[in-house]
mmCIF file of the N, C-alpha and C atoms, coordinates in Angstrom:
data_MODEL
# 
_entry.id   MODEL 
# 
loop_
_atom_site.group_PDB 
_atom_site.id 
_atom_site.type_symbol 
_atom_site.label_atom_id 
_atom_site.label_alt_id 
_atom_site.label_comp_id 
_atom_site.label_asym_id 
_atom_site.label_entity_id 
_atom_site.label_seq_id 
_atom_site.pdbx_PDB_ins_code 
_atom_site.Cartn_x 
_atom_site.Cartn_y 
_atom_site.Cartn_z 
_atom_site.occupancy 
_atom_site.B_iso_or_equiv 
_atom_site.pdbx_formal_charge 
_atom_site.auth_seq_id 
_atom_site.auth_comp_id 
_atom_site.auth_asym_id 
_atom_site.auth_atom_id 
_atom_site.pdbx_PDB_model_num 
ATOM 1   N N  . ILE A 1 1  ? 37.734 16.043  285.877 1.00 0.00 ? 1  ILE A N  1 
ATOM 2   C CA . ILE A 1 1  ? 39.096 15.517  285.274 1.00 0.00 ? 1  ILE A CA 1 
ATOM 3   C C  . ILE A 1 1  ? 38.868 14.204  284.677 1.00 0.00 ? 1  ILE A C  1 
ATOM 4   N N  . ALA A 1 2  ? 39.254 14.022  283.592 1.00 0.00 ? 2  ALA A N  1 
ATOM 5   C CA . ALA A 1 2  ? 39.080 12.766  282.896 1.00 0.00 ? 2  ALA A CA 1 
ATOM 6   C C  . ALA A 1 2  ? 40.395 12.042  282.727 1.00 0.00 ? 2  ALA A C  1 
ATOM 7   N N  . HIS A 1 3  ? 40.592 10.736  283.390 1.00 0.00 ? 3  HIS A N  1 
ATOM 8   C CA . HIS A 1 3  ? 41.625 10.100  283.506 1.00 0.00 ? 3  HIS A CA 1 
ATOM 9   C C  . HIS A 1 3  ? 41.190 8.689   283.593 1.00 0.00 ? 3  HIS A C  1 
ATOM 10  N N  . PRO A 1 4  ? 41.842 7.667   282.737 1.00 0.00 ? 4  PRO A N  1 
ATOM 11  C CA . PRO A 1 4  ? 41.456 6.340   282.779 1.00 0.00 ? 4  PRO A CA 1 
ATOM 12  C C  . PRO A 1 4  ? 41.476 5.403   284.140 1.00 0.00 ? 4  PRO A C  1 
ATOM 13  N N  . TYR A 1 5  ? 42.052 5.875   285.182 1.00 0.00 ? 5  TYR A N  1 
ATOM 14  C CA . TYR A 1 5  ? 42.096 5.288   286.360 1.00 0.00 ? 5  TYR A CA 1 
ATOM 15  C C  . TYR A 1 5  ? 41.021 5.799   287.572 1.00 0.00 ? 5  TYR A C  1 
ATOM 16  N N  . ILE A 1 6  ? 40.563 6.893   287.202 1.00 0.00 ? 6  ILE A N  1 
ATOM 17  C CA . ILE A 1 6  ? 39.638 7.901   287.881 1.00 0.00 ? 6  ILE A CA 1 
ATOM 18  C C  . ILE A 1 6  ? 38.149 7.210   287.563 1.00 0.00 ? 6  ILE A C  1 
ATOM 19  N N  . ILE A 1 7  ? 37.503 6.612   288.725 1.00 0.00 ? 7  ILE A N  1 
ATOM 20  C CA . ILE A 1 7  ? 36.032 6.245   288.469 1.00 0.00 ? 7  ILE A CA 1 
ATOM 21  C C  . ILE A 1 7  ? 35.135 7.194   288.842 1.00 0.00 ? 7  ILE A C  1 
ATOM 22  N N  . ARG A 1 8  ? 34.069 7.615   288.119 1.00 0.00 ? 8  ARG A N  1 
ATOM 23  C CA . ARG A 1 8  ? 33.113 8.553   288.585 1.00 0.00 ? 8  ARG A CA 1 
ATOM 24  C C  . ARG A 1 8  ? 32.212 8.022   289.481 1.00 0.00 ? 8  ARG A C  1 
ATOM 25  N N  . ILE A 1 9  ? 31.829 8.760   290.583 1.00 0.00 ? 9  ILE A N  1 
ATOM 26  C CA . ILE A 1 9  ? 30.914 8.416   291.661 1.00 0.00 ? 9  ILE A CA 1 
ATOM 27  C C  . ILE A 1 9  ? 29.638 8.746   291.168 1.00 0.00 ? 9  ILE A C  1 
ATOM 28  N N  . PRO A 1 10 ? 28.515 8.096   290.950 1.00 0.00 ? 10 PRO A N  1 
ATOM 29  C CA . PRO A 1 10 ? 27.153 8.361   290.607 1.00 0.00 ? 10 PRO A CA 1 
ATOM 30  C C  . PRO A 1 10 ? 26.907 9.359   291.748 1.00 0.00 ? 10 PRO A C  1 
ATOM 31  N N  . GLU A 1 11 ? 25.871 10.512  291.183 1.00 0.00 ? 11 GLU A N  1 
ATOM 32  C CA . GLU A 1 11 ? 25.402 11.358  292.044 1.00 0.00 ? 11 GLU A CA 1 
ATOM 33  C C  . GLU A 1 11 ? 24.427 10.930  292.981 1.00 0.00 ? 11 GLU A C  1 
ATOM 34  N N  . GLY A 1 12 ? 24.504 11.231  294.265 1.00 0.00 ? 12 GLY A N  1 
ATOM 35  C CA . GLY A 1 12 ? 23.720 10.609  295.301 1.00 0.00 ? 12 GLY A CA 1 
ATOM 36  C C  . GLY A 1 12 ? 24.117 9.212   295.931 1.00 0.00 ? 12 GLY A C  1 
ATOM 37  N N  . TYR A 1 13 ? 25.325 8.867   295.509 1.00 0.00 ? 13 TYR A N  1 
ATOM 38  C CA . TYR A 1 13 ? 25.911 7.619   296.105 1.00 0.00 ? 13 TYR A CA 1 
ATOM 39  C C  . TYR A 1 13 ? 26.589 8.067   297.544 1.00 0.00 ? 13 TYR A C  1 
ATOM 40  N N  . SER A 1 14 ? 26.194 7.221   298.343 1.00 0.00 ? 14 SER A N  1 
ATOM 41  C CA . SER A 1 14 ? 26.827 7.573   299.891 1.00 0.00 ? 14 SER A CA 1 
ATOM 42  C C  . SER A 1 14 ? 28.230 6.990   299.920 1.00 0.00 ? 14 SER A C  1 
ATOM 43  N N  . VAL A 1 15 ? 29.049 7.925   300.354 1.00 0.00 ? 15 VAL A N  1 
ATOM 44  C CA . VAL A 1 15 ? 30.453 7.558   300.502 1.00 0.00 ? 15 VAL A CA 1 
ATOM 45  C C  . VAL A 1 15 ? 30.846 7.614   302.019 1.00 0.00 ? 15 VAL A C  1 
ATOM 46  N N  . ARG A 1 16 ? 31.330 6.497   302.678 1.00 0.00 ? 16 ARG A N  1 
ATOM 47  C CA . ARG A 1 16 ? 31.886 6.767   304.041 1.00 0.00 ? 16 ARG A CA 1 
ATOM 48  C C  . ARG A 1 16 ? 33.040 7.457   304.040 1.00 0.00 ? 16 ARG A C  1 
ATOM 49  N N  . SER A 1 17 ? 33.231 8.274   305.295 1.00 0.00 ? 17 SER A N  1 
ATOM 50  C CA . SER A 1 17 ? 34.352 8.873   305.229 1.00 0.00 ? 17 SER A CA 1 
ATOM 51  C C  . SER A 1 17 ? 35.488 7.826   305.789 1.00 0.00 ? 17 SER A C  1 
ATOM 52  N N  . PRO A 1 18 ? 36.748 8.072   305.804 1.00 0.00 ? 18 PRO A N  1 
ATOM 53  C CA . PRO A 1 18 ? 37.913 7.204   306.162 1.00 0.00 ? 18 PRO A CA 1 
ATOM 54  C C  . PRO A 1 18 ? 37.837 7.286   307.731 1.00 0.00 ? 18 PRO A C  1 
ATOM 55  N N  . GLU A 1 19 ? 37.552 8.204   308.397 1.00 0.00 ? 19 GLU A N  1 
ATOM 56  C CA . GLU A 1 19 ? 37.244 8.226   309.848 1.00 0.00 ? 19 GLU A CA 1 
ATOM 57  C C  . GLU A 1 19 ? 36.497 7.171   310.430 1.00 0.00 ? 19 GLU A C  1 
ATOM 58  N N  . ILE A 1 20 ? 35.420 6.813   309.728 1.00 0.00 ? 20 ILE A N  1 
ATOM 59  C CA . ILE A 1 20 ? 34.495 5.706   310.139 1.00 0.00 ? 20 ILE A CA 1 
ATOM 60  C C  . ILE A 1 20 ? 35.152 4.435   310.158 1.00 0.00 ? 20 ILE A C  1 
ATOM 61  N N  . ASP A 1 21 ? 35.928 4.121   308.843 1.00 0.00 ? 21 ASP A N  1 
ATOM 62  C CA . ASP A 1 21 ? 36.605 3.104   308.611 1.00 0.00 ? 21 ASP A CA 1 
ATOM 63  C C  . ASP A 1 21 ? 37.724 2.763   309.754 1.00 0.00 ? 21 ASP A C  1 
ATOM 64  N N  . ALA A 1 22 ? 38.462 3.834   310.009 1.00 0.00 ? 22 ALA A N  1 
ATOM 65  C CA . ALA A 1 22 ? 39.461 3.909   311.099 1.00 0.00 ? 22 ALA A CA 1 
ATOM 66  C C  . ALA A 1 22 ? 38.761 3.352   312.430 1.00 0.00 ? 22 ALA A C  1 
ATOM 67  N N  . ALA A 1 23 ? 37.730 4.073   312.742 1.00 0.00 ? 23 ALA A N  1 
ATOM 68  C CA . ALA A 1 23 ? 37.245 3.770   314.078 1.00 0.00 ? 23 ALA A CA 1 
ATOM 69  C C  . ALA A 1 23 ? 36.651 2.301   314.161 1.00 0.00 ? 23 ALA A C  1 
ATOM 70  N N  . VAL A 1 24 ? 36.364 1.669   313.271 1.00 0.00 ? 24 VAL A N  1 
ATOM 71  C CA . VAL A 1 24 ? 35.797 0.351   313.056 1.00 0.00 ? 24 VAL A CA 1 
ATOM 72  C C  . VAL A 1 24 ? 37.096 -0.544  313.242 1.00 0.00 ? 24 VAL A C  1 
ATOM 73  N N  . GLN A 1 25 ? 38.158 -0.181  312.605 1.00 0.00 ? 25 GLN A N  1 
ATOM 74  C CA . GLN A 1 25 ? 39.391 -1.104  312.767 1.00 0.00 ? 25 GLN A CA 1 
ATOM 75  C C  . GLN A 1 25 ? 39.912 -0.951  314.102 1.00 0.00 ? 25 GLN A C  1 
ATOM 76  N N  . GLU A 1 26 ? 39.807 0.163   314.932 1.00 0.00 ? 26 GLU A N  1 
ATOM 77  C CA . GLU A 1 26 ? 40.418 0.282   316.158 1.00 0.00 ? 26 GLU A CA 1 
ATOM 78  C C  . GLU A 1 26 ? 39.425 -0.448  317.093 1.00 0.00 ? 26 GLU A C  1 
ATOM 79  N N  . GLU A 1 27 ? 38.169 -0.423  316.844 1.00 0.00 ? 27 GLU A N  1 
ATOM 80  C CA . GLU A 1 27 ? 37.396 -1.329  317.878 1.00 0.00 ? 27 GLU A CA 1 
ATOM 81  C C  . GLU A 1 27 ? 37.380 -2.759  317.474 1.00 0.00 ? 27 GLU A C  1 
ATOM 82  N N  . ALA A 1 28 ? 37.668 -3.176  316.449 1.00 0.00 ? 28 ALA A N  1 
ATOM 83  C CA . ALA A 1 28 ? 37.520 -4.644  316.327 1.00 0.00 ? 28 ALA A CA 1 
ATOM 84  C C  . ALA A 1 28 ? 38.791 -5.312  317.083 1.00 0.00 ? 28 ALA A C  1 
ATOM 85  N N  . PRO A 1 29 ? 38.445 -6.425  317.789 1.00 0.00 ? 29 PRO A N  1 
ATOM 86  C CA . PRO A 1 29 ? 39.332 -7.055  318.950 1.00 0.00 ? 29 PRO A CA 1 
ATOM 87  C C  . PRO A 1 29 ? 40.236 -7.948  317.919 1.00 0.00 ? 29 PRO A C  1 
ATOM 88  N N  . THR A 1 30 ? 41.636 -7.803  318.376 1.00 0.00 ? 30 THR A N  1 
ATOM 89  C CA . THR A 1 30 ? 42.631 -8.390  317.515 1.00 0.00 ? 30 THR A CA 1 
ATOM 90  C C  . THR A 1 30 ? 43.006 -10.010 318.113 1.00 0.00 ? 30 THR A C  1 
ATOM 91  N N  . GLU A 1 31 ? 43.496 -10.603 317.570 1.00 0.00 ? 31 GLU A N  1 
ATOM 92  C CA . GLU A 1 31 ? 43.811 -11.941 318.074 1.00 0.00 ? 31 GLU A CA 1 
ATOM 93  C C  . GLU A 1 31 ? 44.459 -12.015 319.520 1.00 0.00 ? 31 GLU A C  1 
ATOM 94  N N  . THR A 1 32 ? 45.679 -10.956 319.555 1.00 0.00 ? 32 THR A N  1 
ATOM 95  C CA . THR A 1 32 ? 46.199 -10.745 320.825 1.00 0.00 ? 32 THR A CA 1 
ATOM 96  C C  . THR A 1 32 ? 45.269 -10.519 321.977 1.00 0.00 ? 32 THR A C  1 
ATOM 97  N N  . THR A 1 33 ? 44.245 -9.490  321.630 1.00 0.00 ? 33 THR A N  1 
ATOM 98  C CA . THR A 1 33 ? 43.364 -9.111  322.756 1.00 0.00 ? 33 THR A CA 1 
ATOM 99  C C  . THR A 1 33 ? 42.554 -10.291 323.149 1.00 0.00 ? 33 THR A C  1 
ATOM 100 N N  . LYS A 1 34 ? 42.133 -11.098 322.115 1.00 0.00 ? 34 LYS A N  1 
ATOM 101 C CA . LYS A 1 34 ? 41.214 -12.196 322.496 1.00 0.00 ? 34 LYS A CA 1 
ATOM 102 C C  . LYS A 1 34 ? 42.047 -13.193 323.318 1.00 0.00 ? 34 LYS A C  1 
ATOM 103 N N  . VAL A 1 35 ? 43.376 -13.601 323.105 1.00 0.00 ? 35 VAL A N  1 
ATOM 104 C CA . VAL A 1 35 ? 44.080 -14.391 323.661 1.00 0.00 ? 35 VAL A CA 1 
ATOM 105 C C  . VAL A 1 35 ? 44.366 -13.866 325.273 1.00 0.00 ? 35 VAL A C  1 
ATOM 106 N N  . THR A 1 36 ? 44.656 -12.597 325.434 1.00 0.00 ? 36 THR A N  1 
ATOM 107 C CA . THR A 1 36 ? 44.776 -11.982 326.700 1.00 0.00 ? 36 THR A CA 1 
ATOM 108 C C  . THR A 1 36 ? 43.409 -12.037 327.525 1.00 0.00 ? 36 THR A C  1 
ATOM 109 N N  . GLN A 1 37 ? 42.203 -11.919 326.990 1.00 0.00 ? 37 GLN A N  1 
ATOM 110 C CA . GLN A 1 37 ? 40.994 -11.912 327.666 1.00 0.00 ? 37 GLN A CA 1 
ATOM 111 C C  . GLN A 1 37 ? 40.824 -13.540 328.144 1.00 0.00 ? 37 GLN A C  1 
ATOM 112 N N  . LEU A 1 38 ? 41.274 -14.501 327.138 1.00 0.00 ? 38 LEU A N  1 
ATOM 113 C CA . LEU A 1 38 ? 40.986 -15.634 327.438 1.00 0.00 ? 38 LEU A CA 1 
ATOM 114 C C  . LEU A 1 38 ? 41.847 -16.154 328.638 1.00 0.00 ? 38 LEU A C  1 
ATOM 115 N N  . LEU A 1 39 ? 43.270 -15.906 328.732 1.00 0.00 ? 39 LEU A N  1 
ATOM 116 C CA . LEU A 1 39 ? 44.132 -16.150 329.812 1.00 0.00 ? 39 LEU A CA 1 
ATOM 117 C C  . LEU A 1 39 ? 43.649 -15.409 331.015 1.00 0.00 ? 39 LEU A C  1 
ATOM 118 N N  . ARG A 1 40 ? 43.012 -14.224 331.135 1.00 0.00 ? 40 ARG A N  1 
ATOM 119 C CA . ARG A 1 40 ? 42.526 -13.720 332.303 1.00 0.00 ? 40 ARG A CA 1 
ATOM 120 C C  . ARG A 1 40 ? 41.450 -14.590 332.783 1.00 0.00 ? 40 ARG A C  1 
ATOM 121 N N  . ARG A 1 41 ? 40.520 -15.047 331.922 1.00 0.00 ? 41 ARG A N  1 
ATOM 122 C CA . ARG A 1 41 ? 39.181 -15.864 332.311 1.00 0.00 ? 41 ARG A CA 1 
ATOM 123 C C  . ARG A 1 41 ? 39.873 -17.051 332.977 1.00 0.00 ? 41 ARG A C  1 
ATOM 124 N N  . LEU A 1 42 ? 40.784 -17.631 332.547 1.00 0.00 ? 42 LEU A N  1 
ATOM 125 C CA . LEU A 1 42 ? 41.554 -19.014 332.876 1.00 0.00 ? 42 LEU A CA 1 
ATOM 126 C C  . LEU A 1 42 ? 42.132 -18.853 334.322 1.00 0.00 ? 42 LEU A C  1 
ATOM 127 N N  . ASP A 1 43 ? 42.817 -17.522 334.540 1.00 0.00 ? 43 ASP A N  1 
ATOM 128 C CA . ASP A 1 43 ? 43.249 -17.326 335.828 1.00 0.00 ? 43 ASP A CA 1 
ATOM 129 C C  . ASP A 1 43 ? 42.169 -17.180 337.030 1.00 0.00 ? 43 ASP A C  1 
ATOM 130 N N  . THR A 1 44 ? 40.934 -16.755 336.384 1.00 0.00 ? 44 THR A N  1 
ATOM 131 C CA . THR A 1 44 ? 39.828 -16.408 337.410 1.00 0.00 ? 44 THR A CA 1 
ATOM 132 C C  . THR A 1 44 ? 39.208 -17.756 337.867 1.00 0.00 ? 44 THR A C  1 
ATOM 133 N N  . VAL A 1 45 ? 39.200 -18.582 336.657 1.00 0.00 ? 45 VAL A N  1 
ATOM 134 C CA . VAL A 1 45 ? 38.710 -20.103 337.143 1.00 0.00 ? 45 VAL A CA 1 
ATOM 135 C C  . VAL A 1 45 ? 39.765 -20.816 338.093 1.00 0.00 ? 45 VAL A C  1 
ATOM 136 N N  . ARG A 1 46 ? 40.969 -20.529 337.894 1.00 0.00 ? 46 ARG A N  1 
ATOM 137 C CA . ARG A 1 46 ? 42.031 -21.207 338.707 1.00 0.00 ? 46 ARG A CA 1 
ATOM 138 C C  . ARG A 1 46 ? 41.859 -20.731 340.177 1.00 0.00 ? 46 ARG A C  1 
ATOM 139 N N  . ASP A 1 47 ? 41.423 -19.371 340.276 1.00 0.00 ? 47 ASP A N  1 
ATOM 140 C CA . ASP A 1 47 ? 41.447 -18.766 341.559 1.00 0.00 ? 47 ASP A CA 1 
ATOM 141 C C  . ASP A 1 47 ? 40.232 -19.233 342.367 1.00 0.00 ? 47 ASP A C  1 
ATOM 142 N N  . LEU A 1 48 ? 39.271 -19.909 341.711 1.00 0.00 ? 48 LEU A N  1 
ATOM 143 C CA . LEU A 1 48 ? 37.966 -20.632 342.401 1.00 0.00 ? 48 LEU A CA 1 
ATOM 144 C C  . LEU A 1 48 ? 38.306 -21.669 342.964 1.00 0.00 ? 48 LEU A C  1 
# 
């Protein structure tokens, strides 16, 4: 199919599946997760 917006992928070019990208995004810690972990650690220190 020839179209001005379609870019041909060279033969042998490795293309990652979208599932791999989705898994990486799910595993990456968010700012909210980081803050929650930090607050838990601060509570642990206070309990000492």
